[in-house]
C-alpha positions in Angstrom: 32.5 -7.5 31.7 31.0 -6.0 34.8 29.1 -8.1 37.2 25.8 -6.3 36.5 26.2 -6.9 32.8 27.2 -10.5 33.1 24.1 -11.3 35.2 21.9 -10.2 32.3 20.0 -13.3 31.2 19.5 -14.1 27.6 16.0 -15.4 28.2 14.0 -12.7 30.0 10.9 -13.5 31.9 7.5 -12.4 30.4 5.5 -10.4 33.0 1.8 -10.9 33.9 1.3 -8.5 36.8 0.2 -5.0 36.0 -0.8 -5.6 32.4 -4.5 -4.9 33.0 -4.0 -2.0 35.5 -5.8 1.2 34.6 -3.8 4.4 34.2 -4.8 8.0 34.2 -6.7 9.1 31.0 -4.8 11.2 28.5 -5.0 14.9 28.9 -6.8 15.2 25.6 -8.8 11.9 25.6 -11.9 13.8 24.5 -10.2 15.2 21.3 -9.9 11.9 19.3 -13.1 10.7 20.8 -15.1 13.7 19.6 -13.2 14.0 16.4 -13.9 10.4 15.3 -17.6 10.9 16.0 -17.6 14.2 14.0 -15.8 12.5 11.2 -17.9 9.3 11.1 -21.4 10.7 11.7 -22.0 12.8 8.5 -21.0 10.1 6.0 -22.9 7.4 7.9 -26.0 9.5 8.2 -25.9 10.4 4.5 -25.5 6.8 3.5 -28.4 5.9 5.8 -30.6 8.5 4.2 -29.7 7.1 0.8 -30.3 3.5 1.8 -26.7 2.6 1.0 -25.3 1.8 4.4 -23.5 -1.1 2.8 -21.0 1.5 1.5 -20.0 2.7 5.0 -16.9 0.4 5.0 -15.4 2.7 2.3 -16.3 6.0 4.0 -15.0 4.5 7.2 -11.5 4.3 5.6 -11.4 8.1 5.3 -13.3 8.9 8.5 -10.9 7.0 10.8 -8.1 9.2 9.6 -9.5 11.7 12.1 -7.9 9.7 14.9 -4.4 10.8 14.0 -2.1 13.7 14.8 -3.9 15.3 17.7 -0.7 16.0 19.6 0.9 17.8 16.7 0.8 21.6 16.1 -1.6 22.6 13.4 1.1 23.5 10.8 2.5 20.0 11.1 -0.9 18.4 11.6 -2.1 19.7 8.2 0.8 17.8 6.5 0.5 14.7 8.6 -3.2 14.3 8.2 -2.9 14.7 4.4 -0.2 12.0 4.4 -2.5 9.7 6.5 -5.4 10.2 4.1 -3.1 9.5 1.1 -1.6 6.5 2.8 -5.0 5.1 3.6 -6.2 5.6 0.0 -3.1 3.9 -1.3 -3.5 0.8 0.9 -7.2 0.7 0.2 -6.6 0.8 -3.5 -4.2 -2.1 -3.4 -6.7 -4.1 -1.3 -9.7 -3.4 -3.6 -7.8 -4.2 -6.7 -6.6 -7.4 -5.2 -10.1 -8.3 -4.1 -11.4 -7.6 -7.6 -8.8 -9.8 -9.3 -9.0 -12.9 -7.1 -11.2 -14.6 -4.5 -8.5 -17.1 -3.5 -8.2 -16.7 0.2 -4.7 -18.0 0.3 -3.5 -15.2 -2.0 -5.6 -12.6 -0.2 -4.1 -13.5 3.2 -0.6 -13.1 1.7 -1.5 -9.7 0.3 -2.9 -8.7 3.7 0.2 -9.8 5.5 2.5 -7.8 3.2 0.3 -4.7 3.5 0.3 -5.1 7.3 4.1 -5.3 7.3 4.4 -2.2 5.1 1.9 -0.3 7.4 3.9 -1.2 10.5 7.3 -0.2 9.0 6.1 3.1 7.6 4.1 4.1 10.7 7.1 3.3 13.0 9.6 5.0 10.7 7.6 8.2 10.4 6.6 8.1 14.1 3.0 8.9 13.1 1.8 8.1 16.7 -1.3 6.4 17.9 -3.3 4.6 16.7 -0.4 3.6 14.4 -0.6 0.9 11.9 -3.7 -0.9 13.3 -6.3 1.3 11.6 -4.7 1.0 8.2 -4.4 -2.8 8.5 -8.0 -3.1 9.8 -9.4 -1.2 6.7 -7.2 -2.9 4.1 -7.7 -6.4 5.5 -11.5 -6.1 5.7 -11.6 -4.7 2.2 -9.6 -7.7 0.9 -12.3 -10.1 1.9 -15.3 -8.0 0.7 -16.8 -8.8 -2.7 -15.4 -6.3 -5.2 -15.7 -5.6 -8.9 -12.9 -3.8 -10.6 -15.3 -1.3 -12.2 -16.5 -0.2 -8.7 -13.0 0.5 -7.4 -12.8 4.2 -8.5 -16.2 5.0 -7.0 -15.3 3.3 -3.7 -12.0 5.2 -3.5 -13.8 8.4 -4.2 -16.1 7.8 -1.2 -13.0 7.2 1.0 -11.3 10.3 -0.4 -14.4 12.5 0.4 -14.6 11.1 3.9 -10.8 11.6 4.3 -11.1 15.2 3.2 -13.8 15.7 5.8 -11.6 14.1 8.5 -8.8 16.6 7.6 -11.3 19.5 8.2 -12.4 18.0 11.5 -8.8 17.6 12.6 -7.8 21.1 11.7 -11.0 22.9 12.9 -9.9 23.3 16.6 -7.1 25.5 15.4 -9.6 28.2 14.7 -10.3 28.5 18.4 -6.9 27.7 20.0 -4.2 27.9 17.4 -1.3 27.2 19.8 -3.1 24.5 21.8 -0.8 21.5 20.9 2.5 23.2 21.6 1.1 24.8 24.8 0.2 21.3 26.0 3.6 19.9 25.1 5.3 22.7 26.9 3.1 22.3 30.0 3.9 18.6 30.1 7.6 19.4 29.9 7.3 21.8 32.8 5.3 19.3 34.9 7.7 16.5 34.2 10.7 18.8 35.1 9.0 19.8 38.3 8.5 16.1 39.3 12.1 15.4 38.7 13.2 18.5 40.7 11.1 17.2 43.6 12.1 13.5 43.5 15.4 13.3 41.7 14.7 9.8 40.6 16.2 8.2 37.5 12.7 7.3 36.1 11.6 10.9 36.6 14.7 12.2 35.0 14.2 10.0 31.9 10.5 11.1 31.7 11.4 14.8 32.0 14.1 14.5 29.4 11.7 12.8 27.0 9.0 15.5 27.7 11.4 18.3 27.1 12.7 16.8 23.8 9.1 16.3 22.7 8.3 19.9 23.5 11.2 21.1 21.4 10.1 18.9 18.5 6.6 20.3 18.8 7.9 23.9 18.7 10.2 23.3 15.8 7.3 22.0 13.7 5.0 25.0 14.2 6.5 27.1 11.3 7.2 30.8 11.9 8.5 31.9 15.2 5.6 33.9 16.4 5.5 35.8 19.7 3.6 33.0 21.5 6.1 30.5 20.3 9.1 32.6 21.5 7.5 32.7 24.9 6.9 28.9 24.9 10.6 28.5 23.9 11.7 30.3 27.0 9.4 28.1 29.2 10.9 25.0 27.7 14.4 26.4 28.5 13.2 26.7 32.1 12.2 23.0 32.0 15.6 22.1 30.5 17.3 24.0 33.3 15.3 22.1 35.9 16.3 18.9 34.3 20.0 19.8 34.2 20.2 21.6 37.6 17.2 20.4 39.7 18.6 21.9 43.0 18.5 25.4 41.5 14.9 25.1 40.3 11.5 25.9 41.9 9.0 23.1 41.2 6.0 25.2 42.3 6.9 27.9 39.9 7.2 25.3 37.0 3.9 23.8 38.0 2.3 27.2 38.0 3.4 27.9 34.5 2.1 24.5 33.4 -1.3 25.2 34.9 -1.5 28.5 33.1 -0.6 27.0 29.8 -3.3 24.4 30.1 -5.9 27.2 30.4 -6.9 29.8 27.8 -4.9 32.7 29.2 -1.8 34.3 27.6 1.5 32.5 27.6 3.6 33.3 30.7 6.6 35.4 29.9 9.7 34.4 32.0 12.1 37.3 32.0 14.9 35.8 33.9 17.0 34.1 31.2 19.6 36.7 31.1 22.0 36.6 28.1 20.7 33.2 27.1 17.5 34.7 25.8 19.5 36.2 22.9 20.8 32.7 22.0 17.3 31.4 21.5 17.1 33.7 18.4 19.9 31.9 16.6 19.7 28.4 17.9 16.9 27.2 15.6 19.2 26.8 12.6 21.4 24.6 14.7 18.5 22.4 15.8 16.5 22.2 12.6 18.9 19.7 11.0 17.6 17.5 8.1 16.0 14.3 9.2 17.5 11.0 8.2 16.1 9.8 4.8 13.2 7.4 5.1 15.2 4.5 3.7 17.7 4.8 6.5 14.9 4.9 9.1 13.3 1.8 7.6 16.4 -0.4 7.7 16.5 -0.9 11.5 12.8 -1.8 11.4 13.3 -4.9 9.1 12.9 -7.4 12.0 9.7 -5.8 13.2 8.3 -5.8 9.6 9.3 -9.4 9.1 7.6 -10.3 12.4 4.5 -8.6 11.3 4.4 -10.2 7.9 5.0 -13.7 9.3 2.6 -13.4 12.2 -0.2 -12.0 10.1 0.3 -14.7 7.5 0.3 -17.5 10.1 -2.8 -16.0 11.8 -4.7 -15.8 8.5 -3.8 -19.2 7.3 -4.6 -20.8 10.7 -8.0 -19.1 10.6 -8.6 -20.5 7.2 -7.6 -24.0 8.4 -10.1 -23.7 11.3 -12.8 -22.8 8.8 -13.5 -19.3 10.2 -15.2 -17.1 7.7 -13.3 -13.9 8.4 -9.6 -14.6 8.5 -8.9 -10.9 8.4 -9.9 -10.6 12.1 -7.1 -13.0 13.0 -4.7 -11.1 10.8 -5.6 -7.7 12.4 -5.2 -9.2 15.8 -1.7 -10.3 15.0 -0.8 -6.9 13.5 -2.0 -5.1 16.6 0.4 -6.9 18.9 3.8 -5.8 17.6 5.5 -3.3 19.8 9.1 -2.2 20.2 10.2 -5.6 21.7 8.9 -9.0 22.6 8.1 -8.2 26.2 5.8 -5.3 25.2 4.4 -7.5 22.4 3.5 -10.1 25.0 1.8 -7.5 27.2 -0.2 -6.2 24.3 -1.3 -9.7 23.4 -2.7 -10.3 26.9 -4.5 -6.9 26.8 -5.9 -7.6 23.3 -7.3 -11.1 24.2 -8.9 -9.8 27.5 -10.4 -6.8 25.8 -11.8 -8.7 22.9 -13.3 -11.4 25.0 -15.1 -8.8 27.2 -16.0 -6.9 24.1 -17.8 -10.0 22.7 -19.9 -10.1 25.8 -20.7 -6.4 25.4 -21.8 -7.1 21.8 -24.1 -9.8 23.1 -25.7 -7.2 25.4 -26.2 -4.4 22.7 -27.0 -6.6 19.7 -30.8 -6.6 20.4 -30.7 -2.8 20.6 -28.6 -2.4 17.4 -31.0 -4.8 15.5 -34.0 -2.5 16.1 -33.2 -0.8 12.8 -30.4 0.8 10.8 -30.6 4.1 12.7 -30.0 2.3 15.9 -27.1 0.4 14.3 -25.5 3.7 13.3 -26.0 5.3 16.7 -24.5 2.2 18.5 -21.5 2.4 16.2 -21.0 6.1 17.0 -21.3 5.5 20.7 -18.7 2.7 20.6 -16.4 4.9 18.5 -16.5 7.5 21.2 -16.1 4.9 24.0 -13.1 3.3 22.4 -11.1 6.5 22.1 -12.2 7.8 25.5 -11.0 4.6 27.3 -8.0 3.3 25.3 -5.6 5.8 26.9 -6.3 4.2 30.3 -5.3 0.8 29.1 -5.4 -0.8 25.7 -7.6 -3.7 26.8 -10.3 -1.3 28.0 -10.5 0.5 24.7 -10.6 -3.0 23.0 -13.8 -3.6 24.9 -15.5 -1.0 22.7 -13.5 -1.7 19.5 -14.6 -5.3 19.4 -18.4 -4.8 19.3 -17.9 -1.9 16.9 -16.0 -4.1 14.5 -18.8 -6.7 14.8 -21.5 -4.1 14.1 -19.7 -2.8 11.0 -20.1 -6.3 9.4 -23.8 -5.8 9.8 -24.0 -2.5 7.9 -24.6 -4.5 4.7 -27.0 -7.1 6.3 -27.9 -8.4 9.7 -26.3 -11.6 10.8 -26.7 -14.1 13.6 -24.9 -12.7 16.7 -23.9 -16.2 17.9 -21.9 -16.9 14.7 -20.2 -13.5 14.8 -19.2 -13.9 18.4 -17.8 -17.4 17.9 -15.8 -16.3 14.9 -14.4 -13.3 16.8 -13.3 -15.4 19.8 -11.6 -18.0 17.7 -9.9 -15.4 15.5 -8.7 -13.4 18.5 -7.1 -16.5 20.1 -5.6 -17.6 16.8 -4.3 -14.2 16.0 -2.7 -13.6 19.4 -1.0 -17.0 19.5 0.3 -16.8 15.9 1.4 -13.2 16.3 3.4 -13.9 19.5 5.0 -17.1 18.0 6.3 -14.9 15.1 7.6 -12.3 17.5 9.6 -15.0 19.3 10.8 -16.7 16.1 12.1 -13.5 14.5 14.7 -12.3 16.9 15.7 -8.6 16.7 19.5 -8.9 16.6 19.8 -5.3 15.5 18.6 -4.1 19.0 22.1 -4.5 20.4 23.7 -2.8 17.5 21.3 0.2 17.8 22.2 0.5 21.4 25.9 0.6 20.6 25.2 3.4 18.1 23.1 5.3 20.6 25.9 5.0 23.1 28.4 6.3 20.6 26.1 9.2 19.7 25.8 10.2 23.4 29.6 10.0 24.0 30.2 12.1 20.9 27.6 14.7 21.9 28.9 14.9 25.4 32.5 15.4 24.2 31.4 18.1 21.9 29.4 19.9 24.6 32.3 19.6 27.0 34.6 21.3 24.4 32.1 24.1 23.9 31.8 24.6 27.7 35.6 24.8 27.9 35.9 27.3 25.1 36.6 30.8 26.4 34.2 32.6 24.0 31.9 30.1 22.2 30.1 31.1 19.1 26.6 32.5 19.5 24.1 29.7 20.0 26.9 27.1 20.4 26.2 26.3 24.0 22.4 26.1 23.5 22.8 23.8 20.4 25.4 21.6 22.2 23.1 21.3 25.2 20.0 20.3 23.3 21.9 18.0 21.0 23.2 16.2 24.0 19.7 16.1 25.6 18.3 14.6 22.4 21.0 11.9 22.3 20.3 11.0 25.9 16.6 10.6 25.2 17.3 8.3 22.2 19.8 6.3 24.3 17.2 5.7 27.0 14.5 4.7 24.4 16.9 2.4 22.6 18.1 0.8 25.9 14.5 0.1 27.0 13.6 -1.4 23.7 16.7 -3.7 23.7 16.1 -4.7 27.3 12.7 -6.0 26.5 13.8 -8.5 23.8 13.2 -12.0 25.0 16.3 -13.6 23.4 19.2 -11.1 23.3 22.8 -11.0 24.0 23.9 -9.4 27.3 23.5 -5.6 27.3 26.1 -3.1 28.5 23.9 -1.9 31.3 26.6 -0.3 33.4 28.0 1.5 30.4 24.6 2.9 29.6 24.2 4.1 33.2 27.7 5.7 33.2 26.9 7.4 29.8 23.7 8.8 31.2 25.3 10.1 34.4 28.2 11.7 32.5 25.8 13.2 30.0 23.6 14.8 32.6 26.6 16.2 34.4 27.7 17.8 31.2 24.2 19.2 30.7 24.5 20.8 34.2 27.9 22.3 33.2 26.3 23.9 30.1 23.6 25.4 32.3 26.2 26.8 34.7 28.2 28.2 31.9 25.2 29.9 30.4 24.2 31.3 33.7 20.7 30.1 33.3 20.4 28.7 36.9 21.3 31.7 38.9 18.2 33.8 38.5 16.0 30.7 38.9 17.7 29.8 42.1 17.4 33.3 43.4 13.6 33.1 43.0 13.3 29.6 44.5 
């Protein structure tokens, strides 16, 4: 074993510095922020006019579906949003039926913990993206502890379905004005990341650029038919790939110029310097669009994360009951919100959640007098907090939680006004209980599969690199073979880096083959550069530099 590997400690330190540092806002922070307001406002205003604001918890289940899939092209977004709405309705149905059959809090906490684990596993397996499993768990857990009669379940589900259908329309509406917006943004991000790597040459920049290029290809492959704008975007992503594989032969300013153009509303730039490789793009899609692994196979590696979630949520809920808190689902949701790819990230999310919730409780104390002026003021405050949460959360999770916390407290008052002091005390106690119980479960359930997944990722990179090297050495490779081999190797390298980062953050883990990972990445990127040279993609770019 190498010296670097042997020094890897089994017990890794848990960081404190930098956890609350604010980052740059997302490029499209305003899209989920505006979408959730557009999805929530009409149902809430309608219920307000009918004097039935107590039903808003059910329409909220459908309205919050508008938070998902904003980075996906519209062809894929239509399918994903429909799946999100159906998944929300399925979880809500289970929760409402359980609430109508029993009021035993011990049973309801168990049901909530199982639902939270299912939500976590399915969201991670499908890579649904932010806000992930937390919204599903928030809705189902709150519904478990709301009084329910079995005869009312169909009507409440109908309200959620109607709001979900409206959320689908809200999510798809921007496509009427900018039908290629998501894939343009993904391509622009790939070009910018490739330019940053070409300028700095750092390992972190290389990993970021590789991930951005891979994401751009996934975005383009999910758009459906290969239209003229998509073909032009494909050529731009190839230019980003070339900069990743051969940074010395690339012009960062030119890449950044293309990225700026794509973020605007003008036509897609048309790079005309790809030479013979442009023809290969026409046939490479069949090579890349391979069937995805069955859902069952994607769920198996997530078993430790699902077990952590179930155990942590159950512990949090039962501890809340033991302390006599009236809303154990708040502790349950807090625990569910913590779980990330590894223990180190889970620890960081726990700190952020606690800080954000405590500050959010203080914000609730400040706005409660305004919200209590009347139900219209209550609805308006809720909409403002919805917008603020989505506008701020991309800068740091704790900052978004500052708005999420008072919003959750106000939702409990849609049925009837309550004493702010009692609500605030319950929220603080449940936050602390949920964060502590959730982290204890993360430490108790070790993810021994992380090392095995890293070994498989290493084997995949070595196999992809060997195949690409054989194609490069072939005198006359089949049409599209070089392009397919290059992108297959690039995808394997992205997966290796993601898997290595996840494994490195596990608190109790066997020593990792860090030097082997480093050598595999270096060899893989050298082979990528060889495919670029063989394709002749770098010569014209270098001539323009």
